[in-house]
C-alpha positions as CSV (number, residue, x, y, z in Angstrom):
1,M,0.0,0.0,0.0
2,P,1.4,3.4,-0.9
3,A,2.6,5.5,2.0
4,Y,-0.2,8.1,1.7
5,Q,-2.8,5.4,1.8
6,Q,-1.2,3.8,4.8
7,R,-1.3,7.2,6.6
8,L,-4.9,7.6,5.7
9,A,-5.8,4.1,7.1
10,I,-4.1,4.8,10.4
11,A,-5.6,8.4,10.6
12,R,-9.1,7.1,9.8
13,Q,-9.0,4.5,12.6
14,R,-7.7,7.0,15.1
15,F,-10.3,9.5,14.0
16,A,-13.1,7.0,14.5
17,E,-11.8,6.5,18.0
18,G,-12.1,10.2,18.7
19,E,-8.7,11.7,17.7
20,N,-8.3,14.7,15.4
21,L,-7.1,14.4,11.9
22,P,-3.6,15.7,10.9
23,A,-3.7,19.0,9.0
24,N,-3.7,18.9,5.2
25,L,-4.2,15.2,5.0
26,L,-7.5,15.4,3.2
27,P,-9.4,17.9,1.2
28,D,-11.8,20.0,3.3
29,A,-14.9,18.5,1.8
30,V,-13.7,15.0,2.7
31,V,-12.8,16.0,6.2
32,D,-16.2,17.4,6.7
33,S,-17.7,14.2,5.4
34,W,-15.7,12.1,7.8
35,V,-16.9,14.3,10.6
36,R,-20.5,13.8,9.6
37,S,-19.9,10.0,9.2
38,R,-18.5,9.7,12.6
39,A,-21.3,11.8,14.1
40,A,-23.8,9.4,12.5
41,G,-22.2,6.5,14.3
42,V,-20.6,4.9,11.3
43,Q,-17.4,2.9,12.0
44,P,-14.7,2.2,9.4
45,S,-15.1,-1.5,10.2
46,D,-18.8,-1.5,9.3
47,G,-19.4,-3.8,6.3
48,W,-21.6,-3.2,3.3
49,Q,-21.6,-6.5,1.5
50,A,-24.0,-8.2,3.8
51,R,-26.7,-5.6,4.1
52,P,-30.2,-7.1,3.9
53,D,-32.2,-6.7,0.7
54,D,-35.1,-5.2,2.7
55,D,-32.9,-2.1,3.0
56,L,-33.7,-1.4,-0.7
57,Q,-36.0,1.6,-1.1
58,P,-39.0,1.6,-3.6
59,L,-38.6,4.1,-6.4
60,A,-41.1,7.0,-6.7
61,E,-42.4,8.3,-10.0
62,Q,-39.8,11.1,-10.1
63,D,-37.0,8.5,-9.5
64,L,-38.2,6.6,-12.6
65,Q,-38.2,9.8,-14.6
66,L,-34.7,10.7,-13.4
67,A,-33.5,7.1,-14.3
68,S,-35.0,7.4,-17.7
69,C,-33.4,10.7,-18.3
70,V,-29.9,9.6,-17.3
71,Q,-30.0,6.1,-18.9
72,P,-28.9,7.2,-22.4
73,E,-25.9,9.1,-21.0
74,I,-24.9,6.2,-18.7
75,D,-25.1,3.8,-21.6
76,R,-23.0,6.1,-23.8
77,L,-20.4,6.6,-21.0
78,W,-20.3,2.8,-20.4
79,E,-19.1,2.3,-24.0
80,H,-16.0,4.5,-23.2
81,I,-15.2,3.9,-19.6
82,G,-17.1,0.8,-18.4
83,G,-15.6,-2.5,-17.7
84,A,-15.2,-5.4,-15.2
85,S,-15.3,-4.3,-11.6
86,W,-16.7,-0.9,-12.5
87,A,-20.1,0.7,-12.1
88,L,-21.8,3.8,-13.5
89,F,-24.9,4.9,-11.6
90,C,-27.2,7.7,-10.6
91,V,-28.6,8.6,-7.2
92,N,-31.5,10.8,-6.3
93,P,-31.2,13.8,-3.8
94,D,-31.7,11.3,-0.9
95,G,-28.8,9.2,-2.1
96,V,-31.0,6.3,-3.3
97,L,-29.6,4.5,-6.4
98,V,-32.2,4.9,-9.2
99,H,-30.2,3.5,-12.2
100,A,-27.0,1.6,-12.7
101,R,-24.9,0.0,-15.4
102,Q,-22.2,-2.5,-14.4
103,A,-20.5,-5.7,-15.5
104,Y,-20.9,-7.6,-12.3
105,D,-22.2,-10.9,-10.9
106,L,-22.7,-12.4,-7.5
107,L,-19.0,-12.6,-6.8
108,S,-18.3,-8.9,-7.6
109,P,-17.6,-6.5,-4.7
110,L,-19.9,-4.1,-6.5
111,S,-22.9,-6.4,-6.4
112,P,-24.6,-4.5,-3.5
113,L,-25.0,-1.5,-5.9
114,Q,-28.6,-2.4,-6.6
115,V,-31.4,-0.1,-7.6
116,G,-33.1,1.1,-4.4
117,R,-29.9,1.0,-2.3
118,R,-29.3,4.2,-0.3
119,L,-25.7,5.5,-0.3
120,Q,-25.9,8.4,2.2
121,E,-23.1,9.1,4.8
122,Q,-25.2,7.7,7.6
123,D,-25.4,4.4,5.7
124,L,-21.9,4.0,4.2
125,G,-19.8,6.9,5.5
126,T,-17.9,9.0,3.0
127,T,-18.5,8.0,-0.6
128,A,-18.2,10.2,-3.7
129,P,-22.0,10.4,-4.4
130,A,-22.8,11.1,-0.7
131,C,-20.1,13.7,-0.5
132,T,-21.3,15.3,-3.8
133,L,-24.9,15.6,-2.4
134,A,-23.7,17.1,0.8
135,E,-21.2,19.5,-0.6
136,D,-23.0,20.2,-3.9
137,K,-19.8,19.9,-6.0
138,P,-17.8,17.2,-7.9
139,I,-15.8,14.8,-5.7
140,I,-12.9,12.5,-6.4
141,L,-12.1,9.8,-3.8
142,T,-9.4,7.2,-3.9
143,G,-8.7,4.3,-1.6
144,N,-8.7,5.1,2.1
145,Q,-10.2,8.6,1.5
146,H,-13.4,6.6,1.8
147,Y,-14.6,6.1,5.4
148,L,-15.3,2.3,5.3
149,N,-12.4,-0.2,5.2
150,D,-14.4,-2.1,2.6
151,F,-13.8,0.7,0.1
152,E,-10.0,0.9,0.4
153,R,-9.6,-0.5,-3.1
154,F,-12.2,1.8,-4.7
155,F,-11.8,4.7,-7.0
156,C,-14.9,7.0,-7.2
157,V,-15.8,10.2,-9.1
158,S,-19.1,11.9,-8.7
159,V,-20.7,15.1,-10.1
160,P,-24.0,16.8,-9.2
161,L,-27.1,16.8,-11.5
162,R,-29.2,20.0,-11.6
163,G,-32.7,20.7,-12.7
164,L,-34.0,23.6,-14.8
165,R,-34.1,25.9,-11.7
166,G,-30.8,24.9,-10.4
167,E,-32.2,22.4,-7.9
168,V,-30.2,19.3,-7.1
169,L,-31.7,16.3,-8.9
170,G,-29.0,13.8,-7.7
171,A,-25.5,12.8,-8.7
172,L,-23.8,10.8,-11.4
173,D,-21.0,8.5,-10.2
174,I,-18.4,6.0,-11.5
175,T,-17.1,3.6,-8.9
176,G,-14.7,0.7,-9.4
177,I,-11.5,-1.1,-8.5
178,G,-8.3,0.0,-10.3
179,D,-6.7,3.2,-11.5
180,R,-8.3,5.8,-13.8
181,Q,-7.2,9.2,-14.9
182,A,-9.3,11.2,-12.4
183,G,-9.3,14.4,-14.5
184,A,-10.5,12.7,-17.7
185,V,-13.2,10.8,-15.9
186,L,-14.4,13.9,-14.2
187,E,-14.6,15.7,-17.5
188,Q,-16.6,12.9,-19.0
189,L,-19.0,12.8,-16.1
190,N,-19.5,16.6,-16.3
191,H,-20.3,16.3,-20.0
192,A,-22.8,13.6,-19.2
193,A,-24.4,15.7,-16.5
194,M,-24.7,18.6,-18.9
195,A,-26.3,16.4,-21.5
196,V,-28.8,15.1,-18.9
197,E,-29.7,18.7,-17.9
198,N,-30.0,19.7,-21.5
199,R,-32.5,16.9,-22.1
200,L,-34.8,18.5,-19.5
201,F,-35.4,21.5,-21.8
202,A,-37.2,19.2,-24.3
203,G,-40.1,19.0,-21.8
204,L,-40.8,22.7,-22.0
205,S,-43.5,22.5,-24.7
206,D,-44.7,26.1,-24.1
207,C,-41.3,27.7,-24.8
208,R,-38.9,28.2,-27.7
209,I,-35.5,26.8,-27.1
210,L,-32.4,28.6,-28.3
211,S,-29.0,27.0,-28.6
212,L,-25.9,29.2,-28.0
213,Q,-22.2,28.8,-28.4
214,H,-19.0,30.7,-29.4
215,D,-18.3,28.0,-31.9
216,P,-21.1,27.1,-34.2
217,H,-19.9,23.5,-34.4
218,L,-20.7,23.1,-30.7
219,L,-24.4,23.9,-31.2
220,G,-26.5,20.8,-30.5
221,T,-23.8,19.2,-28.3
222,A,-23.7,18.8,-24.6
223,L,-21.6,21.9,-24.4
224,Q,-24.3,24.2,-25.9
225,G,-25.9,26.9,-23.9
226,L,-29.7,26.6,-23.8
227,L,-32.3,29.3,-23.3
228,A,-36.0,28.6,-22.8
229,V,-37.9,31.7,-24.1
230,A,-41.6,32.2,-23.3
231,A,-44.0,33.7,-25.8
232,D,-43.6,37.2,-24.4
233,G,-39.8,37.0,-24.8
234,S,-39.0,36.5,-21.2
235,I,-36.3,34.0,-20.3
236,R,-37.9,31.0,-18.6
237,C,-34.6,29.3,-17.7
238,A,-31.0,29.0,-18.9
239,N,-28.6,26.1,-18.4
240,R,-25.2,26.5,-16.9
241,A,-23.4,26.9,-20.2
242,A,-25.8,29.7,-21.3
243,Q,-25.3,31.4,-17.9
244,R,-21.5,31.5,-18.5
245,L,-21.9,32.6,-22.1
246,L,-24.2,35.5,-21.3
247,G,-22.8,36.5,-17.9
248,L,-25.9,35.6,-16.0
249,N,-26.0,34.9,-12.3
250,G,-28.0,32.1,-10.8
251,Y,-31.1,30.4,-12.3
252,N,-33.8,33.1,-11.8
253,H,-33.9,35.0,-15.1
254,E,-37.7,35.6,-15.6
255,H,-37.1,39.4,-15.1
256,L,-35.0,39.3,-18.2
257,T,-36.1,39.3,-21.9
258,L,-34.1,38.6,-25.0
259,E,-33.9,42.3,-25.7
260,H,-31.7,42.7,-22.6
261,L,-29.2,40.4,-24.2
262,F,-29.3,40.6,-28.0
263,D,-31.5,41.2,-31.0
264,A,-33.2,37.8,-31.5
265,N,-36.0,38.7,-33.8
266,N,-34.3,37.3,-36.9
267,L,-33.3,34.2,-35.0
268,L,-36.7,33.4,-33.6
269,D,-38.5,34.0,-36.9
270,A,-35.9,32.2,-39.2
271,R,-35.3,28.7,-40.1
272,P,-33.3,26.7,-37.5
273,V,-29.8,27.5,-38.9
274,A,-26.9,28.9,-37.0
275,Q,-26.7,32.7,-37.0
276,Q,-24.2,35.2,-35.5
277,L,-25.6,37.2,-32.6
278,I,-24.1,40.5,-31.2
279,L,-24.6,40.9,-27.5
280,T,-25.4,44.2,-25.8
281,D,-21.7,44.4,-24.7
282,G,-20.5,44.0,-28.3
283,S,-19.3,40.4,-27.9
284,K,-20.4,37.8,-30.5
285,L,-22.1,34.4,-30.2
286,Y,-23.7,31.9,-32.5
287,G,-27.3,31.0,-32.0
288,Q,-29.8,28.6,-33.4
289,L,-33.5,27.9,-32.8
290,I,-34.3,24.3,-32.0
291,E,-37.4,23.1,-33.8
292,P,-40.1,21.6,-31.5
293,A,-40.4,18.7,-34.0
294,V,-36.8,17.6,-33.5
295,R,-36.6,18.2,-29.7
296,K,-35.6,15.1,-27.9
297,P,-38.0,14.5,-25.0
298,A,-36.9,12.6,-22.0
299,P,-37.8,9.0,-22.5
300,A,-40.8,7.5,-20.7
301,P,-40.2,5.6,-17.5
302,A,-41.0,2.3,-19.3
303,R,-37.5,2.5,-20.9
304,L,-36.0,1.9,-17.5
305,T,-37.9,-1.3,-17.2
306,R,-37.0,-2.5,-20.6
307,T,-33.3,-2.0,-20.4
308,T,-32.9,-3.2,-16.8
309,T,-34.8,-6.4,-17.8
310,A,-32.5,-7.0,-20.7
311,Q,-29.3,-6.0,-18.9
312,G,-29.3,-8.2,-15.9
313,S,-26.3,-9.9,-14.4
314,D,-26.6,-13.1,-16.4
315,A,-23.2,-13.3,-18.0
316,L,-24.3,-15.2,-21.1
317,L,-27.2,-12.8,-21.7
318,N,-25.0,-9.7,-21.3
319,Q,-22.5,-11.1,-23.7
320,Q,-25.2,-11.7,-26.2
321,L,-26.5,-8.1,-25.8
322,A,-22.9,-6.7,-26.2
323,N,-22.4,-8.7,-29.4
324,A,-25.9,-7.8,-30.7
325,H,-25.2,-4.1,-30.0
326,K,-22.0,-4.1,-32.0
327,A,-23.7,-6.0,-34.9
328,F,-26.8,-3.9,-34.9
329,S,-24.9,-0.6,-34.7
330,A,-23.1,-1.7,-37.9
331,G,-26.4,-2.3,-39.7
332,V,-26.4,-6.1,-39.4
333,P,-30.0,-7.6,-39.1
334,I,-30.7,-9.4,-35.9
335,L,-32.8,-12.6,-35.5
336,L,-34.1,-13.2,-31.9
337,L,-35.2,-16.7,-30.9
338,G,-36.8,-17.6,-27.6
339,E,-39.8,-19.0,-25.8
340,T,-42.9,-16.8,-25.4
341,G,-42.3,-14.2,-22.6
342,T,-38.5,-14.3,-22.7
343,G,-38.3,-10.6,-23.5
344,K,-37.6,-10.6,-27.3
345,E,-39.3,-7.2,-27.7
346,V,-37.5,-5.8,-24.6
347,F,-34.2,-7.0,-26.1
348,A,-35.1,-5.4,-29.4
349,R,-36.0,-2.1,-27.9
350,T,-32.8,-2.1,-25.8
351,L,-30.7,-2.6,-29.0
352,H,-32.6,0.3,-30.7
353,E,-32.2,2.6,-27.7
354,Q,-28.5,1.9,-27.4
355,W,-28.1,2.6,-31.2
356,N,-30.4,5.7,-31.5
357,P,-33.1,6.3,-29.0
358,Q,-34.5,9.3,-30.9
359,A,-35.1,7.3,-34.1
360,P,-38.5,5.7,-34.7
361,F,-39.1,2.2,-33.4
362,V,-42.0,0.3,-35.1
363,A,-43.0,-3.2,-33.8
364,I,-45.2,-5.3,-36.0
365,N,-46.7,-8.5,-34.7
366,C,-47.0,-10.6,-37.8
367,S,-49.3,-13.1,-36.1
368,A,-51.8,-10.5,-34.7
369,I,-52.8,-8.8,-38.0
370,P,-55.4,-10.6,-40.2
371,E,-53.8,-12.0,-43.3
372,S,-56.2,-9.9,-45.5
373,L,-55.0,-6.7,-43.8
374,I,-51.3,-7.3,-43.2
375,E,-50.1,-6.2,-46.6
376,A,-52.0,-2.8,-46.3
377,E,-50.7,-2.5,-42.8
378,L,-47.1,-3.0,-43.8
379,F,-46.9,-1.2,-47.1
380,G,-49.7,1.4,-46.9
381,Y,-52.2,2.2,-49.5
382,A,-53.3,5.0,-51.7
383,E,-56.7,6.8,-51.3
384,G,-59.6,4.8,-52.8
385,T,-57.6,1.6,-53.1
386,F,-60.4,-0.4,-51.5
387,T,-63.7,0.1,-49.8
388,G,-63.3,1.6,-46.4
389,A,-59.8,2.9,-47.0
390,R,-58.9,5.9,-45.0
391,K,-59.2,9.3,-46.8
392,G,-55.8,10.3,-48.0
393,G,-54.6,6.7,-47.7
394,S,-51.9,5.4,-45.3
395,S,-48.2,5.4,-45.6
396,G,-47.9,2.1,-43.8
397,Q,-45.8,0.7,-40.9
398,L,-42.7,0.3,-43.0
399,A,-42.7,4.0,-43.9
400,A,-43.2,4.9,-40.3
401,A,-40.0,3.0,-39.4
402,H,-37.9,4.9,-42.1
403,G,-34.7,6.1,-40.5
404,G,-35.1,3.8,-37.5
405,T,-35.8,0.2,-36.4
406,L,-38.4,-2.2,-37.7
407,L,-39.2,-5.2,-35.4
408,L,-40.9,-8.0,-37.2
409,D,-42.3,-10.0,-34.2
410,E,-43.5,-13.6,-34.8
411,I,-41.9,-13.5,-38.2
412,G,-42.4,-17.2,-38.5
413,D,-46.2,-16.7,-38.9
414,M,-45.9,-14.3,-41.8
415,P,-48.0,-15.5,-44.8
416,A,-45.9,-17.0,-47.6
417,A,-47.1,-14.4,-50.3
418,L,-46.1,-11.5,-48.1
419,Q,-42.7,-13.0,-47.4
420,T,-41.9,-12.6,-51.1
421,R,-42.8,-9.0,-51.2
422,L,-40.9,-8.3,-47.9
423,L,-37.8,-9.9,-49.4
424,R,-38.0,-7.6,-52.4
425,V,-38.4,-4.5,-50.2
426,L,-35.4,-5.5,-48.1
427,Q,-33.3,-6.1,-51.2
428,E,-34.3,-3.0,-53.1
429,R,-34.7,-0.7,-50.1
430,E,-37.8,0.8,-51.7
431,I,-41.5,0.5,-50.9
432,T,-44.6,1.0,-53.1
433,S,-48.0,1.4,-51.4
434,L,-51.0,-0.6,-52.6
435,G,-52.8,1.2,-55.4
436,S,-49.8,3.4,-56.1
437,S,-46.9,3.3,-58.5
438,V,-44.7,5.8,-56.6
439,R,-41.6,4.2,-55.1
440,R,-40.3,5.6,-51.9
441,P,-36.8,5.0,-50.4
442,L,-36.7,2.9,-47.2
443,D,-33.9,3.0,-44.7
444,V,-34.5,0.7,-41.8
445,R,-32.6,-1.6,-39.5
446,V,-34.4,-4.8,-39.1
447,I,-34.8,-7.0,-36.0
448,S,-36.9,-10.2,-36.4
449,A,-38.2,-12.3,-33.6
450,T,-39.9,-15.7,-33.3
451,H,-40.6,-18.6,-30.9
452,C,-40.9,-20.9,-33.9
453,D,-38.3,-23.3,-35.3
454,L,-37.6,-21.5,-38.6
455,A,-35.4,-24.3,-39.9
456,Q,-38.3,-26.7,-39.5
457,R,-40.6,-24.2,-41.2
458,M,-38.2,-23.9,-44.1
459,T,-38.1,-27.7,-44.4
460,S,-41.9,-27.7,-44.5
461,Q,-41.8,-24.9,-47.1
462,L,-43.7,-22.5,-44.8
463,F,-40.8,-20.0,-44.7
464,R,-38.6,-18.8,-47.5
465,E,-35.0,-19.8,-47.2
466,D,-33.7,-16.6,-49.0
467,L,-35.7,-14.4,-46.6
468,Y,-34.3,-16.3,-43.6
469,Y,-30.7,-15.6,-44.7
470,R,-31.7,-12.0,-45.4
471,L,-33.0,-11.5,-41.8
472,N,-30.4,-13.7,-40.1
473,G,-27.3,-11.6,-39.8
474,L,-26.8,-12.5,-36.2
475,T,-28.9,-15.0,-34.2
476,I,-29.5,-14.4,-30.5
477,D,-31.2,-17.3,-28.6
478,L,-32.7,-15.7,-25.4
479,P,-32.6,-18.1,-22.4
480,P,-35.8,-19.0,-20.7
481,L,-36.2,-17.5,-17.2
482,R,-35.7,-20.8,-15.5
483,L,-32.1,-20.9,-16.9
484,R,-31.1,-17.4,-16.1
485,S,-28.4,-17.1,-13.4
486,D,-29.7,-13.7,-12.3
487,L,-33.2,-14.8,-11.4
488,P,-32.9,-13.6,-7.8
489,L,-32.0,-10.1,-9.0
490,L,-34.8,-10.0,-11.5
491,I,-37.3,-11.0,-8.8
492,E,-36.0,-8.2,-6.6
493,R,-36.1,-5.6,-9.4
494,L,-39.6,-6.4,-10.3
495,R,-40.7,-6.5,-6.6
496,L,-39.3,-2.9,-6.2
497,R,-40.9,-1.8,-9.5
498,H,-44.3,-2.9,-8.4
499,G,-44.0,-1.8,-4.8
500,A,-44.5,-5.2,-3.2
501,P,-43.4,-5.6,0.4
502,P,-40.2,-7.6,1.2
503,L,-40.6,-11.3,0.3
504,H,-41.0,-14.0,2.9
505,P,-38.3,-16.7,2.6
506,D,-41.0,-19.2,1.5
507,V,-42.0,-16.9,-1.3
508,V,-38.4,-16.5,-2.4
509,Q,-38.2,-20.3,-2.6
510,L,-41.4,-20.7,-4.6
511,L,-40.4,-18.0,-7.0
512,Q,-36.8,-19.2,-7.5
513,H,-37.8,-22.8,-8.1
514,H,-40.9,-22.3,-10.3
515,T,-40.5,-23.4,-13.9
516,W,-42.0,-20.2,-15.3
517,P,-43.5,-21.4,-18.6
518,G,-44.5,-17.8,-19.3
519,N,-41.0,-16.5,-18.4
520,I,-40.5,-12.8,-17.6
521,R,-44.0,-11.9,-18.5
522,Q,-45.5,-14.4,-16.1
523,L,-43.0,-13.4,-13.3
524,E,-44.0,-9.7,-13.7
525,Q,-47.7,-10.5,-13.5
526,T,-47.1,-12.6,-10.4
527,L,-45.3,-9.8,-8.6
528,R,-47.9,-7.3,-9.8
529,L,-50.6,-9.4,-8.2
530,A,-48.4,-9.9,-5.0
531,A,-48.0,-6.1,-4.7
532,A,-51.8,-5.6,-4.9
533,L,-52.7,-8.4,-2.5
534,A,-50.0,-7.6,0.0
535,S,-50.7,-3.8,0.0
536,G,-50.3,-2.5,3.5
537,E,-48.8,-5.7,4.8
538,P,-45.2,-5.8,6.2
539,M,-44.2,-8.8,4.1
540,T,-45.3,-10.7,0.9
541,L,-46.5,-14.2,1.9
542,P,-47.2,-17.3,-0.1
543,C,-51.0,-16.5,0.1
544,H,-50.3,-13.4,-2.0
545,L,-49.1,-15.5,-4.9
546,P,-51.3,-17.0,-7.7
547,A,-52.9,-20.2,-6.8
548,D,-50.8,-22.3,-9.2
549,L,-47.6,-21.2,-7.4
550,Q,-49.1,-21.9,-4.0
551,S,-50.2,-25.4,-5.0
552,S,-47.0,-26.3,-6.7
553,G,-45.9,-28.3,-3.6
554,S,-43.3,-27.6,-1.1
555,A,-40.3,-25.7,-2.4
556,P,-37.1,-27.7,-2.7
557,E,-34.2,-27.0,-0.4
558,P,-32.3,-23.9,-1.6
559,D,-29.1,-24.4,-3.4
560,D,-26.1,-23.5,-1.1
561,L,-24.0,-20.5,-2.0
562,Q,-21.3,-22.7,-3.5
563,A,-23.7,-24.1,-6.1
564,T,-25.0,-20.6,-6.9
565,L,-21.5,-19.3,-7.3
566,R,-20.5,-22.2,-9.5
567,R,-23.5,-21.6,-11.9
568,T,-22.5,-18.0,-12.1
569,I,-18.9,-18.9,-13.0
570,E,-19.9,-21.5,-15.5
571,S,-22.2,-19.0,-17.2
572,A,-19.4,-16.4,-17.4
573,L,-17.0,-19.1,-18.7
574,Q,-19.4,-20.0,-21.5
575,A,-19.9,-16.3,-22.4
576,N,-16.1,-15.8,-22.6
577,G,-15.5,-19.0,-24.6
578,G,-13.6,-20.7,-21.8
579,N,-11.1,-17.9,-21.4
580,I,-10.0,-17.9,-17.8
581,S,-8.4,-14.5,-17.8
582,A,-11.5,-12.8,-19.4
583,T,-13.8,-14.6,-17.0
584,A,-11.8,-13.6,-13.9
585,S,-11.8,-10.0,-15.2
586,Q,-15.5,-10.0,-15.8
587,L,-16.2,-11.4,-12.3
588,G,-13.8,-9.1,-10.6
589,I,-11.6,-11.9,-9.1
590,S,-8.1,-13.2,-9.6
591,R,-7.2,-16.2,-11.8
592,T,-6.1,-18.0,-8.7
593,T,-9.5,-17.4,-7.0
594,L,-11.3,-18.5,-10.1
595,Y,-9.3,-21.8,-10.3
596,K,-10.0,-22.4,-6.6
597,K,-13.8,-21.9,-7.1
598,L,-13.8,-24.3,-10.1
599,K,-12.1,-27.0,-8.0
600,D,-14.5,-26.6,-5.0
């Protein structure tokens, strides 16, 4: 251990016993946090790994909104700085974790970082997010600057998130084991925080939004200044970048109008192109009106549920998602296989949102549309094509997906005649509506999904072989719920989502050992029912479960920890092609420990 870290460890223990800290050993903000931690009764020897799951807090509606808003930025950051034994997450103003992205499993020291976990100083002492919330500024902590001994290997950077009025919405954090360039990580987190704050402006439907910057190339980026202008010209709000660019103080600007700053008449009335602005002090900026039609609203809370369901801690599933993301981002079509309820549409939406969440996503269930209507539904029709046709015609679902993602769900049930036309469209990248001769370009990325055995359907001449190879760029076979190694975590996430009380051990056993023929869909309905029946109760009991689960007989004895760990390791080994080093890195353990676990 480096000398400075040794001094910190000794000073921390003595401090916890009542002694004073040596001068200049720690930044003032960290010293203050240590003082608060000690006053809260936290001891450096307190552990965090064994905290009970009933400590997890249910998420409120505003927490889900915050999670949805930060998710795209956390996913983007993960591509650059994520990795084994690292986590990116967001906490709300109370320090409750509302969204996380990490490569972990049951063996990881980061596994307690679950949605609903509170990370305040009275819980875990000094951590970067807790310190950021208390001090209202970015914090970098390394090793023994943390208050708990358990965190002596950790490196943490956290930055505050602000709302439109400057209020603290929470904090963004990266935590992990290893070394990172603190300055570079802090800069990336700050950019992510600014992007999250900028996304909030999209919800101001009664305002016009102006983008400002010295460099026109920075308009539309996370570094842009944003002004929300009301119909009377008053400034509703300005982000931090706009405040710096315009020399504004604080977040209350409603007494100001654009006329106090610059002549914006031409800018507000013109097309959304960059224009040079001359401020009242003679300095120059570039400005651009952001069209309401292209504003990017914060995603709905449902996006949180989709992605967290797809991105569990099942190593094989996460590896499949990573491979699919790379392929789909490169334009390769994806074919999803799996039983009913395994989350094929969830997986497809996750791929789409990782690629381009602002692009259209159109899902078509090929088995749910009558055969007589599916062609018109897909390709559209001209006015007067058939009796009852909509006035003005319809552009069709394929056209609606132009520039985005088309999900062909239950593709195995598509009528044979329509398969031929779909193949031609995918080859030519053009569509022609029924009753029209006009060809329109089509630019879509295609994901297909089915629970059928397409190979068998091709043998039976029910599915075209050439269409199969057109759709099958990469095949992903989603595991049924009963085979997922992260089933306990999925159960807990869904319990929290639906607000069910903590689960009685007998309920846990019933849920973990059920065969789940309906997979995730059935599990979610089960926990939704449990939340309703157990409302107001201190605990979810077996009587709150559906009758078929209650009557499934006594639950088998739980697997011991060693068996659970072994399944996790085997899943990670399979995902990494048997590579010991890669598996150890993913699980956050050494090769020696991994070999020992395999021999146990």
